[in-house]
C-alpha atoms as one frame of an Amber mdcrd trajectory, in Angstrom:
protein
  -2.829  35.116  28.226  -1.072  34.064  25.020  -2.960  31.205  23.375  -6.243
  31.928  25.098  -8.172  32.201  21.831 -11.080  30.261  20.417 -10.634  27.536
  17.844 -12.607  29.660  15.392 -10.292  32.653  15.862  -7.239  30.422  15.576
  -8.564  28.920  12.354  -9.328  32.334  10.877  -5.719  33.362  11.444  -4.413
  30.012  10.235  -6.383  30.347   7.023  -4.879  33.775   6.396  -1.346  32.509
   6.974  -2.075  29.456   4.853  -3.351  31.477   1.908  -0.298  33.751   1.787
   2.096  30.864   2.380   0.561  28.632  -0.272   1.237  31.189  -2.968   4.784
  31.956  -1.823   5.817  28.351  -1.295   4.312  27.080  -4.521   6.548  29.553
  -6.331   9.657  28.850  -4.233   9.590  25.067  -4.459   9.978  25.301  -8.202
  13.494  26.603  -7.576  15.195  23.534  -6.129  18.892  23.965  -5.434  21.609
  22.130  -7.298  23.923  22.140  -4.286  21.725  21.714  -1.200  18.644  19.474
  -0.884  16.553  22.500  -0.001  13.076  20.956   0.059  14.387  17.922   1.952
  16.123  19.952   4.653  13.075  22.210   4.884  10.951  19.148   5.556  13.279
  17.840   8.275  13.552  21.184  10.060   9.833  21.867   9.876   9.039  18.454
  11.367  11.184  19.240  14.412   9.742  22.747  14.673   6.192  21.384  14.899
   6.992  18.577  17.323   7.227  20.884  20.321  10.553  22.530  19.468   9.256
  25.999  18.571   6.572  25.943  21.247   9.062  25.138  23.994  11.395  27.935
  22.908   8.706  30.576  22.754   6.934  29.464  25.888  10.172  30.278  27.705
  10.695  33.472  25.723   7.212  34.730  26.603   8.302  34.873  30.251  10.934
  37.469  29.317   9.428  39.565  26.542   5.976  39.925  24.993   5.290  39.271
  21.314   4.123  42.872  21.024   7.482  44.103  22.316   9.338  41.911  19.825
   7.323  43.306  16.926   7.812  46.897  18.025  11.573  46.521  18.535  11.981
  45.160  14.997  10.673  48.336  13.384  14.171  49.570  12.575  16.926  49.305
   9.969  18.745  45.992   9.467  16.412  44.341  11.964  16.186  40.678  12.690
  13.594  39.331  12.989  12.282  41.202   9.963   9.545  40.645   7.358  10.863
  37.172   6.583  11.131  36.362  10.276   7.509  37.321  10.876   6.364  34.957
   8.129   8.770  32.136   8.982   7.523  32.035  12.580   4.115  30.803  11.388
   5.100  29.395   7.999   7.744  26.880   9.042   5.623  25.623  11.922   2.638
  25.406   9.564   4.599  23.249   7.139   5.771  20.916   9.878   2.231  20.564
  11.161   0.952  19.914   7.634   3.502  17.122   7.186   2.730  15.337  10.444
  -1.045  15.619  10.053  -0.765  14.351   6.482   1.144  11.311   7.762  -1.238
  10.880  10.691  -4.430  10.810   8.665  -5.649  14.403   9.046  -6.168  17.159
  11.617  -8.770  15.169  13.546  -5.905  12.991  14.786  -3.872  15.884  16.201
  -3.225  15.448  19.914  -4.773  17.730  22.515  -1.317  18.972  23.528  -0.389
  19.871  19.963  -3.676  21.761  19.550  -2.878  23.747  22.665   0.589  24.508
  21.288  -0.981  25.569  17.993  -3.205  28.169  19.648  -0.253  29.569  21.581
   1.926  29.915  18.475  -0.842  31.306  16.264  -1.716  33.902  18.900   1.962
  34.759  19.527   2.519  35.249  15.812  -0.538  37.471  15.363   0.366  39.699
  18.309   3.981  40.004  17.192   3.339  40.559  13.474   0.542  43.087  13.951
   2.802  45.021  16.310   5.549  44.878  13.678   3.278  46.146  10.891   1.393
  48.511  13.247  -1.695  47.112  11.577  -4.298  44.418  12.182  -2.936  42.728
   9.048   0.033  40.495   9.976   1.236  39.747   6.442   2.747  41.741   3.603
   0.217  40.039   1.334  -2.547  41.668   3.390  -0.842  45.071   3.363  -1.114
  45.677  -0.399   2.088  43.716  -1.075   4.087  46.264   0.881   6.193  46.255
   4.041   5.979  49.737   5.512   7.281  49.136   9.008   9.692  51.978   9.744
   8.553  54.768  12.085   8.666  58.387  10.938  11.702  59.154  13.097  13.844
  56.642  11.196  12.410  57.619   7.824  13.283  61.257   8.466  16.815  60.276
   9.465  17.183  58.277   6.253  15.893  61.117   4.081  18.403  63.520   5.618
  21.284  61.251   4.578  20.178  60.589   0.993  22.454  61.873  -1.747  22.340
  61.835  -5.554  23.983  58.804  -7.103  26.563  58.990  -9.883  26.899  56.367
 -12.648  30.111  55.036 -11.066  28.489  54.789  -7.651  25.473  53.048  -9.169
  27.697  50.434 -10.783  29.730  49.823  -7.638  26.641  49.596  -5.461  24.968
  47.182  -7.882  28.088  45.003  -8.041  28.565  44.896  -4.269  24.927  44.072
  -3.540  25.001  41.282  -6.109  28.093  39.734  -4.514  26.642  40.087  -1.006
  23.449  38.391  -2.157  25.385  35.424  -3.530  27.601  35.185  -0.454  24.745
  35.370   2.058  22.525  33.011   0.092  25.328  30.461   0.101  26.257  31.106
   3.748  22.762  30.083   4.820  22.731  26.897   2.729  20.833  28.577  -0.076
  18.085  30.353   1.792  17.480  34.083   2.258  17.822  34.191   6.053  19.995
  37.336   6.065  18.667  39.042   2.910  15.857  41.538   3.368  14.000  43.969
   1.129  11.232  46.317   2.274   9.120  49.249   1.128   7.931  51.047  -0.941
   7.570  54.362   0.896   5.921  56.859  -1.497   7.595  60.234  -1.983   6.974
  62.831  -4.691   7.032  62.770  -8.501   6.560  58.999  -8.801   9.520  58.351
  -6.490   9.661  55.652  -3.824  12.032  54.850  -0.986  12.986  51.166  -0.773
  15.549  49.211   1.244  17.883  46.319   0.501  19.469  44.877   3.626  21.981
  42.215   4.596  21.646  41.393   8.264  23.454  39.905  10.046  26.821  39.743
   8.292  29.521  37.586   9.883  32.109  39.984  11.288  33.816  37.419  13.504
  32.211  38.500  16.778  29.685  35.698  17.146  29.602  32.239  15.581  26.265
  30.440  15.254  27.011  27.957  12.451  30.463  26.360  12.238  30.899  26.925
   8.506  30.418  30.671   8.984  33.841  30.824  10.619  35.486  31.868   7.373
  38.807  33.638   7.078  36.959  36.481   5.391  35.157  38.745   7.850  32.685
  41.517   7.139  33.883  45.015   8.078  30.414  45.768   9.510  27.782  43.608
  11.266  24.982  44.519   8.843  24.161  46.812   5.936  20.994  48.713   5.101
  20.919  50.318   1.652  18.293  53.023   1.201  17.388  53.719  -2.427  15.162
  56.253  -4.116  13.740  54.782  -7.330  11.753  56.725  -9.875   9.264  55.878
 -12.629   8.896  52.205 -11.741   5.975  50.278 -13.213   5.557  48.074 -10.141
   7.128  47.417  -6.744   5.794  44.283  -5.045   7.188  43.198  -1.664   6.377
  39.695  -0.422   6.359  37.963   2.961   9.687  36.389   1.963  11.110  39.951
   2.212  11.653  39.841  -1.532  11.088  42.654  -4.005   9.572  41.897  -7.402
  10.056  45.080  -9.437   9.019  46.051 -12.946  11.286  46.553 -14.733  13.244
  43.726 -13.118  16.571  45.482 -13.693  15.959  48.810 -12.002  19.431  50.182
 -11.290  18.978  52.941 -13.883  15.908  54.065 -11.950  17.910  54.767  -8.774
  18.251  58.511  -8.233  19.510  58.726  -4.626  20.968  56.440  -1.989  22.316
  56.212   1.553  24.083  53.459   3.496  23.531  52.560   7.150  24.783  50.118
   9.763  23.027  49.351  13.039  25.026  48.697  16.204  22.556  47.549  18.840
  19.940  50.296  18.961  22.226  52.856  17.330  21.974  53.557  13.593  25.064
  55.003  11.924  25.603  56.356   8.436  28.071  54.130   6.572  30.681  55.640
   4.232  30.547  54.641   0.576  34.143  53.412   0.794  33.013  50.378   2.825
  31.606  48.860  -0.368  35.086  47.879  -1.550  35.699  45.901   1.640  32.226
  44.360   1.513  32.690  43.212  -2.071  36.058  41.675  -1.173  34.482  39.935
   1.839  31.611  38.593  -0.272  33.739  37.204  -3.070  36.179  35.548  -0.655
  33.356  33.986   1.357  31.895  32.458  -1.781  35.209  30.851  -2.677  35.783
  29.510   0.844  32.307  28.067   1.211  32.106  26.498  -2.239  35.356  24.667
  -1.546  34.075  23.477   1.846  30.581  22.487   0.686  31.998  20.569  -2.267
  33.560  18.120   0.193  30.300  17.463   2.037  28.013  14.534   1.297  24.234
  14.894   0.968  23.565  13.938   4.580  25.883  16.636   5.915  24.324  19.200
   3.589  20.842  18.217   4.733  21.806  18.489   8.406  23.439  21.868   7.843
  20.425  23.236   5.997  18.093  21.977   8.712  20.235  23.548  11.412  19.973
  26.933   9.684  16.223  26.884  10.206  16.463  25.488  13.735  19.274  27.616
  15.191  17.902  30.645  13.365  15.427  31.079  16.229  18.292  32.694  18.144
  17.246  36.000  16.580  14.112  35.772  18.723  15.599  34.250  21.876  18.299
  36.937  21.897  15.559  39.497  22.442  14.687  37.898  25.756  18.299  37.071
  26.663  17.544  33.346  26.902  19.663  32.005  24.026  22.270  30.604  26.415
  19.526  28.911  28.439  17.935  26.877  25.634  19.104  24.119  23.310  18.842
  24.782  19.585  19.821  22.756  16.562  18.919  19.525  14.851  17.819  16.713
  17.174  17.711  13.305  15.547  15.764  12.062  18.571  12.943  14.391  17.539
  12.995  13.923  13.772  13.610  10.177  13.871  13.772   8.602  10.429  12.970
  11.901   8.682  16.585  12.432   7.643  16.764   9.407   5.390  13.111   9.558
   4.348  13.288  13.146   3.172  16.675  12.758   1.543  15.384   9.799  -0.451
  12.108  11.483  -1.380  13.647  14.986  -1.768  10.905  16.425   0.396   7.670
  15.450   2.083   4.717  14.329  -0.084   2.396  16.667   1.855   3.988  19.568
  -0.035   1.789  18.543  -2.977  -0.976  20.350  -1.075   0.684  23.599  -2.130
  -0.103  22.946  -5.771  -3.853  22.320  -5.560  -6.259  24.752  -7.198  -7.721
  27.669  -5.270 -11.113  26.053  -4.701  -9.522  23.042  -3.038  -7.328  25.255
  -0.852 -10.344  27.330   0.169 -12.242  24.215   1.271  -9.236  22.560   2.894
  -6.450  25.067   3.718  -2.889  23.959   3.077  -2.179  24.436   6.787  -5.030
  22.205   7.976  -7.575  23.836  10.287  -7.696  22.949  13.968 -10.309  20.575
  15.348 -12.029  21.261  18.663
């Protein structure tokens, strides 16, 4: 039964998630947005996530699909949930819990019901993420900073479609991916919800296969967030770009589904490529000509959204950013066909005065726990341990 684990086992897993998350988040929070109050809307969303919101969603989902099945089904191209989704499941909840326990005087004051919810979510995450990685290590940080999740059948299909890249193709691909990154980052209120990088799969002669993905892209077929209803529509629902890179000094993939390469600008190291789109369970090779339409879509989306966001006040931006994190759980509930049966989105009844508090403070003071030295974090994990 999901959640039927000991407090010691739960704390061991929580410590592992906390260690990886502390490093990632301490780096990310240094990059505060100039447009959206990112840390503030993170704090609001995470508070709601911890206060029963995520537990209630996944308690219902567990009646339809197991966490192991979710993890296994995500081992494909342009998947969502993906690497970031696996981390966010535990990371966002962990932040919300950290905030409330900080305000409440520590983990010893956590209610019995919340402790029960914690064990369920920690166990669900571990089962799902280990199924996704096909490993007993549920984090990229524990898998040698790599995200090798694709089965051999898909890898062989990708290799069959790879082709040498010309200088002109390299430039067009680089330009299109850069515009898609900017468009998707903006579309999700300046978070990477639909941007995904994974690998590296070793080949021969110091060559590696890596992937840059944009999934989902708004093609007009399904609207989740109102501002996504732009005039510009993507010609495809997602894009997976397979790249062979050669003679790289370093390829580090994090639990944020982000690649940190050395050299940082690696386009000249790309020797082969292939493009793919996934329709349901079917993967199709995508013609190179689609890049022109994707670049046009991306540049037009940026213009539309900048004009719209410029008219918003800080409260509306905070609510929008929070709703990205809260409605984003649809990528999980879709897998059990329960999205239409649950309520998702920001609930001011749940978050209470958090909206104004976090907007004024630009984030919760508990986030200072991320910046303590390693010895302090080892003694008292960022994501507080559970009490019996």
